[in-house]
N, C-alpha and C positions, 0 to 999 in steps of 0.2 A: 165821442169817440175814445177807446182805450188807448193808452199811451204804444206808442211804436217802441217794437223791441229791436233794437240793432247791434251790430258789432260795434266795441272799442278801437278805436285806432289812436295811437299817438299824437293826432290834433284833437282829440277830447280831455287828454292829464289834466289842464288845469279844471277844465269845469267839472270834471270826475274826482277830482280830488277836492273841490268844494264842495260836491254833493255829497259827497264821502264825510266828511266831516260835520254836515250840517246833519243825514242820517243819524250819524256817532252822537251825538248830542241830543237828538230825540229819542233815542234807543236808552242811552244810559245815564241821563241824568236821572239822579236818585238810586241809581245801579250800582253805578262806580264812582268813588272819590271823588271831591271836586279840582284835588293835584291829578290824577289820571285825566281826567276830561279835557284840563288844561296842558297838557303835555301830550296830547294829539290834536297837531296843527294840521292847519291846512300844508306850510312846507315838509312836515315829515309825510302824510299823504301825498303829496307830490311824487315826490322821491321814489315812497313805494308802489306807485302807480305808471312812473317813469320805467323802473325796473320791470315792470311786467309788458309794457306794449313800446318798450324803446325802438325795438326792430320796425316799428310802423303797426305791427298790432300782434294782439297775443298767442298765437300760433305760430308765428316768427319769432318773436322773442323765446318764449317755454313752448317750445314744442309740447302738445295735447295736451294746453290751455286752452280756456275761452272766457272771453268778458264781455257780458253784454252791458246796455246799457237800455233803460228807460225812457222813451221823450215823450213829453207832454207837448201837443201844437195849440195856442191859442187860435181857436177859430175865427174872430176876427181878425187880427194883426199876422196871424201867421209865425208869429217867434215862436220858437222849441223850449222849451226847461226840460230838466234833463231830472225826474222823480226813481228814477231806480239802478241799483247795480247788482250784478254778481260776476262770480269769478270760480271756478274750478280750475283744478289743474294737478298733474300727477305728485305725488306726494312723496317729499324727500325724508321722510318720517321712516325708518327701517325697521320700527316697531308699529308701524302702521295696521291695521287692523283690513285696510283697504287700498288699492295702488291711487284712486282717485281722490282727491279733498275736495271739499266746498270749502273754500278759503272765506268768502264775502258773500253776505245777500245783506243789501238793506232796502229801505225802501222809505220813500217821504210818508209819514205820519196822514200824511192829507189822504196818503192811497191805500192806509191799513185796510183790510177789510174788504179791498176790490176785487182778488184772484189777481195782482200783479205780481206779488212775491211769489206766488205759482208758478204763475207765468215763466218767471225768473228763473228760478229752478229748474224747470222741466227744462228752458231753453239750455243752460248750460250743463246738466245731467242726462236730460232724459230718462232713463231706467237703468243708468250705470250705479254698480255697488258702491258706493262711497262713503265718507266718514268727517264730521264736523266737531268745530269744539262750539260748545253755548256758554256763556257766563251762568252759570248754574242758579243765579238770582234771578234770570229773566226768564222766568216762567211762561210766558206769551210766545217764546221764541222755542219751546220747547213742545209745545202743543201744535205749535207751525209744525215742525220737525214731523213729531209722530204723526201729524194727520196726514204726512207725505211718505211714513216708513220707516224712519228713523226710530230707533230705539237709542236709552240710556245704556253702553255698555257695562257698567259700572266702573271706569274707569276715571279718576278725576284728579285735577293738581291747581296748587294755584299759582296764576299766571304773574310774573314779579313784576313786568312792565304795566300791569294794570294794578300796581300796590297791592300785588297776594290775590287780588280778586279769582274767586275760585271758579275753575271752568271743567263743565264734563263733557266728556264723548258721548255723540253720539254715532250711530250705524247703520244702516239700511244693505 
């Protein structure tokens, strides 16, 4: 059975932070510096997700935003495990090429190639014109987003919180 996709709530903040950092390590090990990986902790992720969900859910906290989780259920025990997340929100960047930004889309490595990322992307954006940033060295992410109608727009810059890793903007 494919993972259930549902809206995140404030009750999910701790598990969401754990999932985010597990996915972050799977995606960026070998792409970002060890220092950047070590600086992104469950504690910093918890504070970030709390800022997005503190009013109970994403739309109540930041109007127009969406946070979805993908939850896998063990058929024998019924236990659930989070395996993916996505967040979109209205942009706060005055130079943004679109009004909506895809802020986060991560799935556990065990789900790569299953269509879960596509389901999460569709859930937070649908057909909405949007933009996002990728680490330029992450060719896998670029291919995924290109498959979903995004294209590099030629704008990029170093991202200092990640030791200056170069990021590129994609737009659809």
